[in-house]
C-alpha positions as CSV (number, residue, x, y, z in Angstrom):
1,M,-15.2,-82.9,9.0
2,K,-18.4,-82.8,11.3
3,K,-16.1,-81.7,14.5
4,F,-14.6,-79.1,12.3
5,S,-18.1,-77.6,11.0
6,L,-19.5,-77.7,14.5
7,A,-16.5,-75.7,16.0
8,W,-16.8,-73.0,13.3
9,T,-20.7,-72.7,13.9
10,M,-20.0,-72.2,17.4
11,V,-17.4,-69.5,16.6
12,L,-19.8,-67.8,13.9
13,L,-22.7,-67.7,16.7
14,I,-20.4,-66.1,19.1
15,L,-19.7,-63.5,16.6
16,M,-22.9,-62.6,15.5
17,S,-24.0,-62.4,19.2
18,A,-21.4,-59.5,19.8
19,C,-22.1,-57.9,16.8
20,K,-25.8,-57.8,18.1
21,K,-24.7,-56.4,21.4
22,D,-22.6,-53.4,20.0
23,N,-25.3,-52.4,17.6
24,Y,-26.0,-49.4,19.2
25,V,-27.7,-46.5,17.7
26,G,-26.9,-43.1,19.2
27,K,-28.8,-39.7,19.2
28,D,-29.9,-38.3,16.2
29,P,-27.2,-35.5,15.3
30,Y,-29.8,-33.5,13.3
31,A,-32.7,-34.3,15.4
32,D,-32.4,-30.7,17.2
33,A,-31.8,-28.9,13.7
34,K,-34.1,-26.1,12.6
35,E,-36.3,-26.0,9.7
36,P,-35.3,-23.7,7.2
37,L,-37.1,-20.4,7.1
38,K,-39.6,-19.7,4.9
39,I,-38.0,-16.6,3.6
40,K,-36.8,-15.5,0.4
41,V,-34.9,-12.2,-0.3
42,D,-34.3,-10.6,-4.0
43,K,-30.5,-10.3,-4.6
44,T,-31.1,-8.2,-7.7
45,V,-31.7,-4.7,-6.5
46,A,-32.7,-2.6,-3.7
47,T,-34.9,0.7,-4.1
48,P,-33.1,2.7,-4.6
49,A,-29.9,1.0,-5.2
50,A,-27.7,3.9,-3.7
51,G,-28.2,6.4,-0.8
52,S,-26.9,8.4,1.8
53,V,-26.8,8.0,5.6
54,G,-30.5,8.3,7.0
55,A,-32.3,7.6,3.5
56,T,-34.9,4.7,3.4
57,V,-34.0,1.8,1.4
58,T,-36.4,-1.1,0.2
59,I,-35.7,-4.7,-0.4
60,T,-38.3,-7.1,-1.6
61,G,-39.1,-11.1,-1.1
62,S,-41.3,-13.4,0.6
63,G,-42.1,-14.5,3.8
64,F,-41.2,-11.7,6.0
65,A,-44.4,-11.1,8.0
66,L,-44.3,-14.5,9.6
67,Y,-41.0,-13.4,11.3
68,K,-42.2,-9.7,12.2
69,D,-41.8,-10.6,15.7
70,S,-38.8,-12.9,15.7
71,G,-36.0,-9.9,16.0
72,I,-35.6,-9.5,12.3
73,V,-32.4,-7.4,11.6
74,I,-31.2,-5.6,8.7
75,K,-27.5,-4.7,8.0
76,F,-25.8,-2.7,5.4
77,N,-22.2,-4.1,5.3
78,D,-22.9,-5.6,8.4
79,V,-23.6,-2.4,10.4
80,P,-27.7,-2.6,12.0
81,G,-30.0,-0.2,10.1
82,E,-33.5,0.7,11.6
83,I,-36.6,-1.1,10.2
84,T,-39.5,1.5,9.1
85,A,-42.1,-0.8,7.6
86,L,-42.6,-4.6,6.9
87,T,-44.8,-6.6,5.0
88,E,-44.9,-9.7,3.5
89,S,-43.2,-9.0,0.6
90,S,-41.2,-5.9,1.6
91,I,-38.8,-4.4,4.3
92,T,-37.8,-0.7,4.2
93,A,-35.1,0.6,6.6
94,K,-33.0,3.6,7.2
95,V,-29.1,3.6,6.1
96,P,-27.2,3.7,9.4
97,E,-24.5,6.0,10.4
98,M,-21.6,3.9,10.2
99,G,-22.8,1.8,7.2
100,S,-21.0,1.6,4.1
101,S,-21.3,0.1,0.5
102,G,-21.8,-3.8,0.2
103,L,-24.3,-6.3,0.7
104,I,-27.7,-5.7,2.7
105,T,-28.4,-8.9,4.8
106,L,-31.5,-10.1,6.9
107,T,-30.7,-12.2,10.2
108,V,-33.7,-13.8,11.6
109,N,-33.2,-16.3,14.5
110,R,-29.7,-16.6,13.8
111,Q,-30.0,-17.5,10.3
112,V,-28.5,-15.2,7.6
113,F,-30.1,-14.1,4.4
114,A,-28.0,-12.3,1.6
115,G,-29.6,-9.5,-0.4
116,P,-28.6,-6.9,-3.1
117,K,-25.8,-4.9,-3.1
118,F,-26.3,-1.2,-2.0
119,R,-23.8,1.8,-2.2
120,V,-23.8,4.3,0.5
121,T,-23.2,7.5,-0.8
122,G,-21.1,10.4,1.0
123,P,-18.8,12.9,0.7
124,V,-16.0,10.9,-0.7
125,T,-16.5,9.7,-4.6
126,T,-14.5,8.1,-7.0
127,D,-14.2,10.3,-9.8
128,L,-15.6,7.6,-12.7
129,S,-14.4,10.5,-15.4
130,F,-10.7,9.5,-14.3
131,A,-9.4,6.7,-16.2
132,S,-9.1,4.2,-13.5
133,V,-9.8,1.4,-16.3
134,P,-8.2,-0.2,-18.1
135,G,-5.2,1.3,-16.1
136,A,-2.0,-0.9,-15.3
137,D,-1.9,-4.2,-16.5
138,K,-0.4,-7.3,-14.9
139,G,1.4,-5.5,-11.8
140,T,1.5,-3.0,-9.5
141,I,1.7,0.7,-9.4
142,H,4.5,1.5,-6.8
143,A,5.2,5.2,-7.5
144,I,3.7,8.4,-8.5
145,T,5.1,12.0,-9.0
146,Y,3.2,15.1,-10.0
147,V,4.7,16.6,-13.2
148,P,4.3,20.3,-13.5
149,G,1.6,21.2,-16.3
150,G,-0.8,18.9,-14.5
151,K,0.4,15.1,-15.7
152,Y,1.8,12.3,-13.5
153,L,4.6,10.2,-13.6
154,I,4.1,6.5,-12.6
155,G,6.3,3.5,-11.9
156,G,6.1,-0.5,-10.7
157,S,6.1,-3.7,-12.0
158,F,2.9,-3.4,-14.6
159,E,3.5,-4.5,-18.1
160,D,1.4,-2.0,-19.8
161,Y,-1.1,1.0,-18.9
162,D,-4.3,2.1,-20.6
163,N,-4.1,-0.5,-23.3
164,S,-1.3,1.8,-24.9
165,G,-1.2,-0.4,-28.3
166,A,2.8,0.0,-28.0
167,K,4.8,-3.1,-29.4
168,D,6.4,-3.5,-25.8
169,G,3.6,-2.0,-23.9
170,Y,4.7,0.4,-21.3
171,R,6.8,-1.6,-18.7
172,G,7.2,-0.2,-15.5
173,L,7.2,3.5,-16.3
174,A,4.4,5.7,-18.0
175,R,3.3,9.3,-17.8
176,I,-0.4,9.9,-17.4
177,N,-2.5,13.1,-18.1
178,G,-4.4,14.7,-15.5
179,D,-7.6,12.2,-16.4
180,G,-5.9,9.1,-16.0
181,T,-5.0,8.7,-19.7
182,L,-1.9,7.6,-21.0
183,D,0.3,10.4,-22.5
184,H,1.6,8.5,-25.8
185,D,4.4,11.8,-25.8
186,F,6.4,10.2,-23.0
187,K,7.8,7.0,-24.8
188,V,9.8,4.1,-22.9
189,G,10.6,1.7,-25.7
190,K,11.3,-1.8,-24.4
191,G,10.7,-0.4,-20.6
192,I,12.1,-1.0,-17.1
193,E,13.6,-4.4,-16.8
194,G,12.8,-4.8,-12.8
195,M,10.8,-2.7,-10.4
196,V,10.2,1.2,-9.9
197,F,9.8,2.0,-6.4
198,S,10.3,5.6,-6.3
199,T,10.3,8.6,-9.1
200,V,11.2,12.5,-8.8
201,V,11.1,15.3,-11.4
202,Q,14.4,17.6,-11.3
203,A,14.3,21.0,-11.6
204,S,15.9,20.7,-15.2
205,G,12.8,18.6,-16.2
206,K,14.7,15.2,-16.2
207,Y,13.2,12.1,-14.3
208,I,14.9,10.2,-11.9
209,V,13.8,6.5,-11.8
210,A,14.8,4.3,-9.0
211,G,14.4,0.7,-7.6
212,S,15.1,-2.5,-8.4
213,I,16.4,-1.8,-12.0
214,S,18.8,-3.6,-14.2
215,N,17.9,-2.3,-17.7
216,Y,15.9,0.4,-19.4
217,D,14.9,0.4,-23.2
218,N,17.2,-2.4,-23.4
219,R,20.1,0.4,-23.9
220,F,22.6,-0.5,-21.5
221,K,24.0,-3.9,-20.5
222,N,27.0,-5.5,-18.8
223,G,26.2,-3.6,-15.4
224,Y,26.0,-0.3,-17.1
225,L,22.5,0.3,-15.2
226,R,21.8,-0.4,-11.6
227,N,18.9,0.6,-9.6
228,I,18.8,4.2,-10.6
229,V,17.7,6.1,-14.0
230,R,17.7,9.5,-15.5
231,L,15.5,10.3,-18.3
232,H,14.7,13.0,-20.3
233,A,11.0,14.5,-20.4
234,N,10.1,12.7,-23.6
235,G,11.4,9.5,-22.0
236,M,14.5,9.1,-23.7
237,Y,17.6,7.6,-21.7
238,D,19.6,10.5,-20.5
239,S,23.1,9.6,-21.8
240,T,26.7,11.2,-22.7
241,V,29.9,10.4,-24.9
242,V,32.9,9.8,-23.4
243,V,36.3,9.4,-25.3
244,T,38.6,7.0,-24.0
245,P,42.6,7.4,-23.6
246,L,42.8,5.4,-26.9
247,G,40.8,8.0,-28.6
248,N,37.5,5.7,-29.0
249,R,34.3,7.1,-28.2
250,D,31.6,5.3,-26.4
251,T,28.0,6.2,-25.4
252,V,27.2,5.8,-21.2
253,P,24.4,6.7,-19.0
254,G,24.8,10.4,-18.2
255,L,23.8,9.6,-14.7
256,N,27.0,8.0,-13.3
257,A,25.5,6.4,-10.2
258,Y,25.2,2.5,-9.4
259,L,23.7,1.1,-6.4
260,D,24.4,-2.7,-5.3
261,G,20.8,-3.0,-3.7
262,A,17.4,-1.5,-4.4
263,V,16.6,2.0,-4.1
264,A,13.4,2.3,-2.1
265,V,12.8,5.9,-1.6
266,V,13.9,8.8,-3.5
267,L,14.1,12.5,-1.9
268,Q,14.9,15.9,-3.2
269,T,16.3,18.6,-0.8
270,P,14.2,21.8,-0.9
271,D,16.9,24.3,-1.0
272,S,19.1,22.7,-4.0
273,G,17.6,19.8,-5.6
274,K,20.0,17.3,-4.1
275,L,19.2,13.5,-4.2
276,V,18.4,11.5,-1.1
277,L,18.7,7.9,-1.6
278,V,17.4,5.3,0.7
279,G,17.3,1.5,0.3
280,G,18.7,-1.9,1.0
281,F,22.1,-1.1,-0.9
282,K,25.5,-1.1,0.8
283,Y,27.8,0.3,-2.0
284,F,27.4,3.2,-4.1
285,M,29.3,2.7,-7.3
286,R,31.0,5.0,-10.3
287,K,32.8,4.0,-13.2
288,N,35.8,5.6,-14.4
289,Y,36.1,5.1,-18.2
290,A,39.9,6.5,-18.4
291,G,41.3,3.2,-17.6
292,I,43.7,1.3,-19.7
293,S,44.6,-2.4,-20.0
294,F,48.2,-3.6,-18.9
295,D,49.3,-4.2,-22.3
296,G,48.3,-0.6,-23.1
297,K,46.2,-1.8,-26.1
298,R,42.8,-1.7,-24.7
299,D,40.5,0.6,-23.0
300,S,39.4,-0.5,-19.3
301,V,36.6,0.9,-17.3
302,I,37.7,0.8,-13.7
303,I,34.7,0.9,-10.9
304,D,35.3,2.9,-7.9
305,S,33.0,2.1,-4.8
306,I,32.2,3.6,-1.5
307,R,30.6,1.8,1.1
308,M,27.3,3.7,2.1
309,E,25.0,1.6,4.2
310,G,21.2,2.5,3.6
311,I,21.2,6.1,2.6
312,M,23.5,8.4,0.9
313,R,23.3,12.1,-1.2
314,L,23.9,12.8,-4.6
315,N,24.4,16.3,-6.2
316,E,21.7,17.4,-8.6
317,D,24.0,16.6,-11.3
318,G,24.5,12.7,-9.7
319,S,27.5,13.3,-8.8
320,F,28.5,11.7,-5.2
321,D,27.9,14.1,-2.1
322,S,30.7,13.4,0.3
323,T,29.1,16.4,2.7
324,F,26.3,13.7,3.9
325,N,26.3,10.8,6.0
326,Y,30.4,10.3,5.2
327,S,33.1,9.6,7.3
328,T,36.7,10.5,6.2
329,A,37.8,7.9,8.7
330,R,35.9,5.3,7.8
331,R,35.9,6.2,3.9
332,G,32.2,5.4,3.7
333,S,29.0,5.9,5.4
334,Y,28.5,5.9,9.5
335,P,26.9,2.4,10.9
336,G,23.7,1.9,8.8
337,P,20.4,0.7,10.2
338,N,20.3,-3.3,11.5
339,G,17.1,-3.9,9.6
340,S,15.3,-2.4,6.8
341,I,14.2,1.0,5.9
342,A,10.5,1.2,4.9
343,N,9.7,4.9,4.1
344,A,11.3,8.1,4.6
345,L,10.4,11.9,4.3
346,I,12.2,15.1,4.0
347,Q,11.1,18.4,5.9
348,D,11.5,21.8,4.7
349,D,14.4,22.2,6.7
350,G,16.0,19.4,5.1
351,R,16.2,17.0,8.1
352,I,15.1,13.6,7.3
353,M,12.7,10.9,8.9
354,L,13.4,7.4,8.5
355,V,11.4,4.3,9.6
356,G,11.2,0.7,9.5
357,T,12.3,-2.5,10.9
358,F,15.8,-1.1,12.4
359,T,16.2,-1.1,16.1
360,N,19.8,0.5,15.8
361,Y,21.3,3.4,13.7
362,H,24.6,4.9,13.6
363,G,25.7,2.5,16.5
364,Q,23.0,3.9,18.6
365,Q,19.8,2.4,20.2
366,T,16.9,4.0,18.2
367,G,13.7,1.9,17.9
368,G,12.1,2.1,14.3
369,I,12.1,6.0,13.9
370,V,14.9,8.2,13.6
371,R,15.2,11.9,12.4
372,L,18.7,13.1,11.0
373,N,20.3,16.5,10.4
374,A,20.4,17.8,6.9
375,N,24.3,16.5,6.8
376,G,23.1,12.9,7.7
377,E,24.1,12.8,11.6
378,L,21.7,11.6,13.9
379,D,19.3,14.2,15.3
380,N,19.4,13.5,19.1
381,T,16.7,16.3,19.9
382,F,14.0,13.5,18.4
383,N,13.3,10.8,21.0
384,T,10.7,8.4,20.9
385,G,12.0,6.6,24.1
386,S,11.6,2.8,23.7
387,G,9.9,3.6,20.5
388,P,7.5,1.5,18.6
389,D,7.2,-2.2,19.6
390,D,7.0,-3.6,16.2
391,R,8.1,-2.6,12.5
392,V,6.8,0.9,11.2
393,L,5.9,1.2,7.5
394,T,5.0,4.7,6.6
395,I,5.8,8.2,7.8
396,S,3.8,11.4,6.9
397,P,3.3,14.9,7.7
398,V,0.4,16.2,9.6
399,T,-1.1,19.5,10.7
400,G,1.2,21.1,13.6
401,G,4.7,19.9,12.4
402,R,3.9,16.5,13.8
403,Y,4.3,12.9,12.1
404,L,1.7,10.5,11.5
405,I,3.3,6.8,11.6
406,T,1.5,3.4,10.7
407,G,2.5,-0.2,10.4
408,M,2.3,-3.2,12.7
409,F,3.3,-1.8,16.1
410,G,0.6,-1.8,19.1
411,K,2.6,0.5,21.7
412,I,4.7,3.7,21.4
413,N,7.0,3.9,24.2
414,G,5.1,1.5,26.3
415,T,1.6,3.4,25.6
416,E,-1.0,1.6,23.6
417,S,-1.4,3.2,20.1
418,R,-2.5,0.5,17.6
419,K,-1.0,0.4,14.1
420,V,-1.3,4.1,14.0
421,A,0.0,6.9,16.2
422,V,0.9,10.8,15.9
423,L,4.3,12.2,17.2
424,N,5.0,15.5,18.2
425,A,8.2,17.5,16.5
426,D,10.3,15.9,19.4
427,G,9.5,12.2,19.1
428,S,7.2,12.2,21.7
429,L,3.4,10.6,21.5
430,Y,1.0,13.4,20.8
431,N,-1.7,12.3,23.0
432,G,-4.4,14.5,21.0
433,F,-4.7,11.6,19.0
434,S,-6.1,8.1,19.7
435,V,-7.8,5.3,17.7
436,G,-8.9,3.1,20.6
437,I,-8.7,-0.8,19.1
438,G,-7.9,0.6,15.9
439,A,-7.4,-1.7,13.0
440,N,-8.7,-5.2,14.3
441,A,-8.4,-6.1,17.8
442,G,-5.3,-7.8,18.8
443,P,-2.4,-8.5,16.6
444,A,-4.1,-9.1,13.3
445,G,-4.1,-6.4,10.9
446,F,-1.7,-3.3,9.8
447,I,-1.5,0.0,8.2
448,N,0.6,0.1,5.2
449,T,-0.4,3.4,3.9
450,A,-1.4,7.0,5.2
451,I,-2.1,10.4,4.1
452,Q,-3.5,13.9,5.6
453,L,-6.1,14.7,3.1
454,K,-6.3,18.4,2.1
455,N,-9.4,18.5,4.3
456,G,-7.3,17.8,7.2
457,K,-8.8,14.2,7.6
458,I,-6.3,11.3,7.7
459,F,-6.9,8.3,5.1
460,L,-5.6,5.0,6.0
461,S,-5.1,2.0,4.2
462,G,-4.3,-1.6,4.8
463,Y,-4.8,-5.2,5.6
464,F,-7.8,-4.9,8.2
465,D,-11.7,-5.8,8.0
466,A,-12.5,-3.6,11.1
467,F,-11.5,-0.2,12.5
468,S,-12.7,0.7,16.4
469,G,-15.3,-1.9,16.3
470,V,-16.6,-0.7,12.7
471,K,-16.7,-2.7,9.9
472,R,-14.3,-1.4,7.6
473,G,-12.9,-3.5,4.3
474,G,-9.1,-2.0,4.3
475,T,-9.7,1.9,4.3
476,V,-10.8,4.2,6.9
477,I,-11.2,8.2,7.2
478,L,-10.2,9.6,10.4
479,D,-10.7,13.1,12.0
480,E,-7.6,14.8,13.3
481,D,-8.0,13.3,16.8
482,G,-8.2,9.7,15.4
483,K,-12.1,9.1,15.7
484,L,-13.6,7.6,12.7
485,S,-15.1,10.5,10.9
486,K,-18.7,10.5,10.6
487,G,-20.3,10.6,7.2
488,Y,-16.7,9.8,5.7
489,N,-16.6,6.1,5.9
490,S,-19.4,5.1,3.6
491,M,-16.9,3.7,0.9
492,G,-17.1,-0.2,0.7
493,S,-14.1,-2.6,0.8
494,L,-11.0,-2.2,-1.1
495,G,-10.0,-5.4,-3.4
496,G,-6.5,-5.2,-3.1
497,T,-3.8,-3.0,-1.7
498,I,-3.0,0.6,-1.9
499,T,1.0,1.4,-1.9
500,R,1.1,5.0,-2.6
501,M,-1.2,8.0,-2.3
502,L,-0.9,11.6,-3.5
503,N,-2.9,14.9,-3.1
504,V,-3.8,16.4,-6.4
505,P,-2.3,20.1,-6.4
506,N,-5.1,22.7,-6.0
507,S,-8.0,20.4,-5.8
508,N,-9.9,18.3,-3.0
509,A,-8.7,15.2,-4.5
510,T,-6.4,12.2,-4.2
511,I,-4.6,9.7,-6.6
512,M,-4.2,6.2,-5.2
513,V,-2.1,3.5,-6.7
514,G,-1.4,0.3,-6.0
515,S,-2.5,-3.4,-6.9
516,F,-6.4,-3.3,-6.6
517,S,-9.1,-4.6,-8.9
518,Q,-12.4,-3.1,-6.9
519,Y,-13.2,-0.2,-4.5
520,D,-16.8,1.0,-3.3
521,L,-18.3,-1.7,-5.4
522,L,-16.7,-0.5,-8.7
523,T,-14.3,-1.9,-10.7
524,L,-10.9,-0.2,-11.2
525,N,-7.3,-1.2,-12.1
526,S,-4.5,0.0,-9.7
527,I,-5.4,3.9,-10.1
528,M,-8.1,5.6,-9.0
529,L,-9.1,9.4,-8.3
530,L,-11.3,10.1,-4.9
531,R,-12.9,13.5,-4.4
532,Y,-14.2,15.2,-1.2
């Protein structure tokens, strides 16, 4: 026992000695840490709480004088302003030229202190008399169309609008007055089952509603409705009565048109009001109610289908137009795009522009943008060369017969053009437009919505927090040459996404819809009216 005890004592001493040698204390990681600065900033309010570029603004607090010579920097939403006065308890500064609504911050010795919110006012204002709240409930507004008389038809995935009070809300579709309030004379019953992407008002006053739709007002089931709907101006489903071979009467949709995939865009031809449908479908279908069962005892519905890849045209009454993008030899359309079509527009001469993720159309190498003649054939007078090096998300007309395109691309035909570009009528890059580094440097960020405003300036929206080196939270306004428009970028960050923009007739104003909860420090709900 003694030997055993002595041996263990020796082991214990060795272990203790080893632990003692390894007990090394390194450098204190906090030894070089700077002591907190003795500065406090009042976050409640600036004086005044809003002002234009060049105006003087005062923030209050304590401890400012102690660091007067330490290089204090005051920023308006991350843009430095000029300090004009400094005391122990206040700092006064000028609103910088590219300053925008947001937080005022102080930076002292690399330490940042958050101050109050401040709204930079400018020529672009959110019209607070427009009913942006309560707006759309639980969903996105994807479509907006002007209705003659000063109203608007909106569609999307929302469940209600303007707290309607209707039993089933206004699911997916509503008509609003010019001030943004709900037009209760337009009734949708149980509303849209699915999602609306595009709306059109026909010359007859009827409405075409398209998207990814399987039912409306719970009227028709068993495949009677697929992705396109025609309504009366009061919201009632446009239906008709057919008499079957056996003498039965059946109420069916008045628009005998069905698509096997979603419709992204509906365009109207300027001359005749025909409907150009663009989307992810492969087949157009129509129902023939003149069928009868083999035993002759029951009526039967026969479904006729025509392969139409991504784009087709209906006559104004909804019947199939075989004079557009149709090959008799193929008994269907010419080869469609090898990717998705994201956006489309129709010109006054009937020619159609398509943009998206495709690189091939009608069997030809095209890049992500093509122009079609009025009959649907490729317009070979339009040529972008190698085209965009990444997807194009939007296309819209701009002054001079040119096209504004936006998306995720960095180059057009080998020339740097970050996320936004202007093309000439022949498809070549317009050299009179350049944004420099554009929406964020590098691959981050993209632009998903664009429009030329009534005053000629260009409004862009998307996923970016800087544009050409200036702090911009999701929106920016450019001059026609692509440079940031001085004085027009005072708006604060966008909290969400804009999906569609529509210039208001006879007014310098634009309605913007999407899925957003805030803009320029204001609470909004997926719809707003900007004036300029």
